[in-house]
C-alpha distance (Angstrom), angle and dihedral (degrees) to the residues before:
residue distance angle dihedral
X1 . . .
X2 3.78 . .
X3 3.81 118.8 .
X4 3.80 121.9 -162.1
X5 3.80 115.3 -166.2
X6 3.79 120.6 -163.9
X7 3.79 133.5 175.3
X8 3.78 132.6 -162.9
X9 3.78 140.8 159.5
X10 3.80 93.5 -119.6
X11 3.79 115.6 81.4
X12 3.80 92.7 169.5
X13 3.79 91.8 58.2
X14 3.82 94.1 50.4
X15 3.80 90.0 50.5
X16 3.80 91.5 45.5
X17 3.80 92.2 53.1
X18 3.80 93.0 54.3
X19 3.80 96.0 37.7
X20 3.80 89.3 54.2
X21 3.80 88.8 57.6
X22 3.80 89.2 54.2
X23 3.80 93.0 48.2
X24 3.81 90.9 51.2
X25 3.79 91.0 51.7
X26 3.81 92.4 -111.8
X27 3.78 96.0 111.6
X28 3.77 148.1 10.8
X29 3.78 139.6 -147.1
X30 3.79 101.9 -103.3
X31 3.80 96.8 -171.0
X32 3.79 143.7 -41.2
X33 3.79 133.6 -130.1
X34 3.82 122.6 -146.6
X35 3.80 89.9 -16.1
X36 3.80 128.4 139.2
X37 3.80 106.1 -97.7
X38 3.79 124.9 -133.8
X39 3.78 127.3 -141.5
X40 3.81 96.2 -112.0
X41 3.80 99.8 28.9
X42 3.80 91.9 -111.4
X43 3.79 122.1 119.0
X44 3.76 139.0 -158.4
X45 3.78 120.1 -151.3
X46 3.79 90.6 -104.7
X47 3.79 92.5 50.9
X48 3.80 90.8 52.8
X49 3.79 92.3 45.9
X50 3.81 92.3 55.2
X51 3.80 91.6 69.8
X52 3.80 91.3 58.5
X53 3.82 97.3 43.6
X54 3.84 97.3 91.3
X55 3.79 90.3 52.9
X56 3.79 93.9 50.0
X57 3.81 91.9 45.9
X58 3.81 89.6 52.5
X59 3.82 91.7 45.3
X60 3.78 110.7 124.6
X61 3.77 111.5 -168.7
X62 3.80 107.9 -27.8
X63 3.79 106.9 127.2
X64 3.82 98.9 -173.5
X65 3.78 98.1 46.0
X66 3.81 100.1 154.6
X67 3.78 120.4 89.7
X68 3.79 121.2 -156.0
X69 3.80 116.7 -179.8
X70 3.79 130.9 177.1
X71 3.81 120.9 -162.4
X72 3.79 114.2 -160.1
X73 3.81 121.6 -172.0
X74 3.76 121.4 -160.3
X75 3.85 106.1 -75.6
X76 3.82 88.5 -123.6
X77 3.80 90.7 65.9
X78 3.79 121.3 93.5
X79 3.80 102.2 -148.3
X80 3.80 119.0 -172.4
X81 3.80 123.9 -142.1
X82 3.80 89.0 -109.1
X83 3.81 91.0 54.6
X84 3.81 91.7 46.5
X85 3.81 88.8 53.1
X86 3.81 91.6 50.6
X87 3.81 91.3 45.3
X88 3.82 92.4 51.9
X89 3.80 93.1 46.9
X90 3.81 92.9 47.4
X91 3.79 93.6 46.8
X92 3.81 94.8 48.3
X93 3.80 92.1 45.7
X94 3.80 93.0 50.3
X95 3.81 92.8 45.6
X96 3.82 91.1 53.4
X97 3.81 98.0 -105.0
X98 3.80 99.0 99.8
X99 3.81 94.2 110.8
X100 3.79 93.5 46.5
X101 3.80 124.4 98.6
X102 3.80 108.8 -104.0
X103 3.77 139.7 161.8
X104 3.79 124.2 -146.0
X105 3.81 120.3 -147.6
X106 3.78 123.7 -167.3
X107 3.82 114.6 -146.6
X108 3.78 122.6 -158.8
X109 3.81 102.5 163.8
X110 3.80 94.1 109.0
X111 3.79 130.9 47.6
X112 3.81 93.2 -88.4
X113 3.77 123.2 59.2
X114 3.81 115.1 -134.7
X115 3.79 140.3 157.0
X116 3.79 136.0 -117.4
X117 3.79 123.9 -154.9
X118 3.80 123.1 -159.1
X119 3.80 119.8 -165.5
X120 3.80 142.3 130.1
X121 3.79 126.0 -100.8
X122 3.83 97.4 -143.7
X123 3.81 121.3 83.6
X124 3.79 129.4 -133.6
X125 3.79 90.8 -80.0
X126 3.80 91.0 53.0
X127 3.80 93.7 -109.5
X128 3.78 118.3 140.6
X129 3.81 115.2 -111.5
X130 3.80 109.4 -124.4
X131 3.79 116.4 -97.1
X132 3.80 94.9 -176.0
X133 3.82 112.9 150.5
X134 3.79 86.6 -4.6
X135 3.78 97.7 158.7
X136 3.78 93.6 46.9
X137 3.81 92.3 47.7
X138 3.78 91.6 46.8
X139 3.81 93.2 52.6
X140 3.80 91.0 49.0
X141 3.82 91.8 50.2
X142 3.81 90.9 49.2
X143 3.80 91.2 53.7
X144 3.81 90.4 48.0
X145 3.81 91.9 49.8
X146 3.80 91.7 51.5
X147 3.78 88.2 58.9
X148 3.81 95.5 39.3
X149 3.81 93.9 52.1
X150 3.81 97.5 32.9
X151 3.80 94.5 -115.4
X152 3.77 127.9 161.7
X153 3.83 106.9 -107.5
X154 3.81 113.9 -104.2
X155 3.79 134.2 -153.5
X156 3.80 131.9 177.4
X157 3.80 87.3 -99.8
X158 3.79 89.7 67.1
X159 3.79 90.0 58.9
X160 3.78 92.9 45.9
X161 3.80 91.5 54.7
X162 3.79 94.0 47.0
X163 3.79 98.6 37.1
X164 3.79 113.5 40.4
X165 3.79 93.0 173.8
X166 3.79 97.5 134.6
X167 3.75 105.1 85.8
X168 3.77 138.2 141.5
X169 3.78 111.0 -77.6
X170 3.78 112.8 -79.0
X171 3.81 108.5 -157.8
X172 3.79 94.3 -163.9
X173 3.82 92.3 54.0
X174 3.82 92.7 67.2
X175 3.83 128.0 -146.5
X176 3.81 89.3 90.3
X177 3.78 92.7 169.6
X178 3.81 92.5 62.7
X179 3.79 92.6 42.1
X180 3.81 93.0 53.0
X181 3.80 92.4 41.1
X182 3.81 92.0 56.3
X183 3.81 88.8 60.5
X184 3.81 108.6 34.4
X185 3.80 95.6 44.4
X186 3.78 93.7 61.4
X187 3.82 110.3 27.6
X188 3.84 92.5 91.5
X189 3.81 88.5 58.4
X190 3.79 92.4 58.0
X191 3.81 109.2 28.3
X192 3.78 137.2 49.9
X193 3.81 120.2 -144.6
X194 3.78 132.3 153.5
X195 3.80 108.1 -161.3
X196 3.78 137.3 51.5
X197 3.80 89.8 -119.1
X198 3.80 91.5 56.2
X199 3.79 90.6 48.8
X200 3.81 91.3 52.0
X201 3.79 91.0 47.3
X202 3.79 89.1 56.5
X203 3.81 92.3 44.6
X204 3.81 90.9 51.6
X205 3.81 89.4 68.1
X206 3.79 86.3 65.5
X207 3.83 96.1 44.6
X208 3.81 92.2 -105.4
X209 3.79 132.9 119.2
X210 3.80 130.4 -172.6
X211 3.80 127.3 -144.9
X212 3.79 130.3 -168.4
X213 3.79 117.7 -130.0
X214 3.78 129.0 -165.6
X215 3.77 132.1 -172.0
X216 3.77 144.5 150.7
X217 3.80 123.5 -106.7
X218 3.80 120.2 179.5
X219 3.77 90.3 -17.0
X220 3.81 94.2 -51.9
X221 3.79 125.1 112.4
X222 3.79 110.3 -121.3
X223 3.80 122.4 -164.3
X224 3.76 127.6 -165.6
X225 3.77 147.0 154.1
X226 3.80 133.6 -113.4
X227 3.80 127.6 -163.1
X228 3.81 121.4 -149.3
X229 3.79 130.2 -170.3
X230 3.81 111.1 -127.2
X231 3.80 133.0 -159.9
X232 3.80 130.7 -127.5
X233 3.81 89.6 -79.9
X234 3.83 89.1 54.6
X235 3.81 91.5 -112.2
X236 3.81 120.9 143.5
X237 3.78 114.4 -104.2
X238 3.77 129.0 -177.8
X239 3.78 129.0 1.1
X240 3.82 123.4 -39.8
X241 3.80 125.3 -110.8
X242 3.79 124.1 -136.6
X243 3.79 114.2 -118.8
X244 3.81 89.4 -128.2
X245 3.81 88.3 71.3
X246 3.79 89.6 67.3
X247 3.79 101.3 46.9
X248 3.78 134.6 -104.8
X249 3.81 95.9 -58.0
X250 3.81 90.6 65.7
X251 3.82 96.1 47.9
X252 3.79 130.1 102.3
X253 3.81 95.8 -108.8
X254 3.80 92.7 52.5
X255 3.79 89.9 45.0
X256 3.80 93.4 52.9
X257 3.80 89.8 46.6
X258 3.80 88.4 53.3
X259 3.83 90.4 51.2
X260 3.80 92.4 50.5
X261 3.78 93.6 46.4
X262 3.80 92.9 52.2
X263 3.81 98.6 41.0
X264 3.80 97.1 83.5
X265 3.79 94.7 32.5
X266 3.81 94.0 55.4
X267 3.79 95.4 43.6
X268 3.80 92.5 82.5
X269 3.78 100.7 11.1
X270 3.85 112.1 154.8
X271 3.81 91.3 -126.5
X272 3.80 91.1 60.9
X273 3.81 94.4 76.1
X274 3.79 91.1 45.3
X275 3.79 91.5 52.3
X276 3.81 92.3 48.1
X277 3.78 90.5 50.1
X278 3.81 92.5 48.9
X279 3.82 92.4 49.2
X280 3.81 91.5 47.1
X281 3.79 92.4 50.9
X282 3.79 90.6 50.3
X283 3.78 88.7 53.9
X284 3.80 91.6 51.0
X285 3.79 87.8 71.3
X286 3.82 88.5 63.8
X287 3.76 88.8 -127.4
X288 3.77 123.6 176.5
X289 3.80 119.5 -122.8
X290 3.80 95.8 -85.3
X291 3.80 95.2 46.0
X292 3.79 90.5 44.8
X293 3.81 90.0 56.8
X294 3.79 91.0 47.2
X295 3.80 92.9 51.7
X296 3.78 92.5 51.5
X297 3.81 93.9 42.0
X298 3.80 88.6 60.6
X299 3.80 86.6 59.3
X300 3.81 93.8 49.7
X301 3.79 95.1 -100.7
X302 3.79 123.1 126.4
X303 3.79 122.1 -155.5
X304 3.81 117.5 -151.4
X305 3.81 112.6 -165.7
X306 3.81 121.5 -168.0
X307 3.81 120.6 -158.7
X308 3.79 134.8 -177.4
X309 3.79 127.3 -131.8
X310 3.80 89.7 -82.9
X311 3.81 90.2 56.5
X312 3.79 92.1 -111.3
X313 3.81 116.0 146.3
X314 3.80 109.4 -120.5
X315 3.80 99.2 163.3
X316 3.79 139.9 25.9
X317 3.79 128.2 -177.3
X318 3.79 130.8 -172.8
X319 3.81 119.9 -150.5
X320 3.79 110.2 -162.8
X321 3.80 109.1 -162.8
X322 3.80 92.4 -175.5
X323 3.79 93.3 66.4
X324 3.86 93.4 18.9
X325 3.78 91.4 -127.1
X326 3.81 130.8 135.1
X327 3.81 122.3 -149.6
X328 3.78 131.9 -179.7
X329 3.78 108.7 -134.8
X330 3.81 94.0 -114.7
X331 3.81 90.3 56.4
X332 3.78 89.3 60.8
X333 3.79 91.1 52.8
X334 3.79 143.0 -69.6
X335 3.79 91.1 -81.5
X336 3.82 89.4 61.5
X337 3.80 96.6 49.2
X338 3.80 125.5 121.8
X339 3.81 91.2 -105.9
X340 3.79 91.5 57.8
X341 3.78 93.1 53.8
X342 3.80 93.2 42.2
X343 3.79 92.2 52.7
X344 3.78 93.1 46.6
X345 3.79 98.5 46.6
X346 3.81 95.9 38.0
X347 3.79 103.4 32.7
X348 3.82 102.0 23.4
X349 3.80 93.1 -123.3
X350 3.83 116.7 165.5
X351 3.78 117.2 -66.4
X352 3.78 124.7 -109.8
X353 3.76 111.8 -60.1
X354 3.78 104.8 -116.9
X355 3.79 105.0 -143.6
X356 3.79 123.1 -153.2
X357 3.77 88.1 -113.7
X358 3.81 91.3 59.8
X359 3.80 95.1 44.2
X360 3.78 94.2 48.3
X361 3.79 97.4 40.0
X362 3.79 95.3 91.8
X363 3.79 92.8 53.0
X364 3.80 97.8 38.9
X365 3.78 98.6 46.7
X366 3.80 113.0 68.2
X367 3.80 92.1 -164.9
X368 3.77 90.7 56.8
X369 3.78 90.7 48.4
X370 3.76 89.5 55.1
X371 3.79 90.5 50.7
X372 3.78 91.4 55.0
X373 3.80 96.7 42.7
X374 3.79 96.6 43.0
X375 3.78 113.4 98.6
X376 3.77 110.3 -110.8
X377 3.79 113.6 -107.1
X378 3.79 110.9 -105.2
X379 3.80 91.5 -123.1
X380 3.78 87.4 73.2
X381 3.78 100.2 45.9
X382 3.77 113.9 133.0
X383 3.76 140.3 162.6
X384 3.79 115.6 -96.8
X385 3.78 92.4 -143.5
X386 3.78 99.0 122.1
X387 3.79 93.7 -166.6
X388 3.78 90.0 62.7
X389 3.77 88.6 48.4
X390 3.79 92.1 52.8
X391 3.79 92.6 46.1
X392 3.77 104.0 44.9
X393 3.81 112.1 -17.3
X394 3.80 90.4 -118.2
X395 3.79 87.3 151.9
X396 3.77 87.1 91.6
X397 3.78 99.3 62.6
X398 3.77 104.9 133.8
X399 3.80 95.8 17.4
X400 3.80 95.2 135.3
X401 3.80 130.5 37.0
X402 3.78 114.5 -84.3
X403 3.78 94.6 -138.0
X404 3.78 90.2 67.3
X405 3.79 96.7 50.4
X406 3.76 121.3 66.1
X407 3.79 97.3 9.7
X408 3.79 97.6 43.7
X409 3.79 92.6 45.9
X410 3.78 91.3 53.7
X411 3.79 92.0 42.0
X412 3.77 94.1 52.0
X413 3.78 90.0 50.4
X414 3.78 91.1 49.5
X415 3.79 98.2 47.4
X416 3.78 96.6 44.7
X417 3.82 102.4 123.5
X418 3.76 121.0 -132.5
X419 3.76 112.2 -115.3
X420 3.76 115.1 -130.6
X421 3.73 117.3 -137.8
X422 3.75 115.0 -119.0
X423 3.75 114.7 -127.1
X424 3.73 116.1 -133.4
X425 3.72 114.5 -123.6
X426 3.76 116.0 -125.3
X427 3.76 110.2 -106.8
């Protein structure tokens, strides 16, 4: 059983997201707890919201008062409505929300049936219900429920195998906004990068590119970010999308904050020496560009090479999926710069000089050894067929968790509050 817990400050939006599923025939209200009942058992969004109103009115200082939980059994399980009801009640009781009003929705619009629970995390007195060690408690409860209800244990890997929804953007498939959103919303949670070029190198694996825009409005300089879908030749296709459509995490301010945060951390990161050593060893084979990429791909490292119209290499970026870190070649050292690779592959100049420090780094640094010996997290599994990578970047199917793709994209769109315009007072 996998539990996903989300919070927001918009109860209406969370209810709207789930109610829309019901209206489209892709879900149903399974049951309610401490909610105002209706005559026919059917509910509008407003009718559901009424049950939570006293709690929100009493709310003291809790900003994100709305609780939105999804409980996902292993897709191999056949869970009855009665079992889902018992599972929801048990989970909410154990998490401390058993006496709260909540509504349980059953979703069946994808090939695994699961439930969503909407509630509030403040009690009748407006006091926030403790969320201490929430994730740890939730995982423990899920394991207990698997035993209690005789369910096959579930991990996120089960959902990745059965629901390969996270793929590079496919322009012909339509719904580009959702496709792009499923990538740009979550990359900062999984990868570290410190420049715009590194960010775009990572995005290119998903057939996306970002572009900064700047303009002047009412005498003030305004900066922003646009996202474009790109084709197999890395050319822009279609219309751009404003970063604001994908939430704060995808915007320029958040991006620059991410750069700043990672700058010092990556300067002497233990994985840096390991990456340099791995690149150097690949070069020792005197491989051409294609073979070089293949060698590194087998070790979960992607190489993004940028060339100008004259076919000269002016940029090279290494994406290490073992440590989930992105480095421009020059940040690893002069010997890993674009010029070095251009001269070697075009002019057959000597390969990178593999220093003793690079060769010994894996053995001397215990942290690096752990990085190499640790089993790669399933979220970053990919095929090592480099030709598929070059053609369509399909090596990243399953990169991010399914539960945050289709549902979260729709949810975020639904719960986005409307901003009221402030009226200017007459002076």
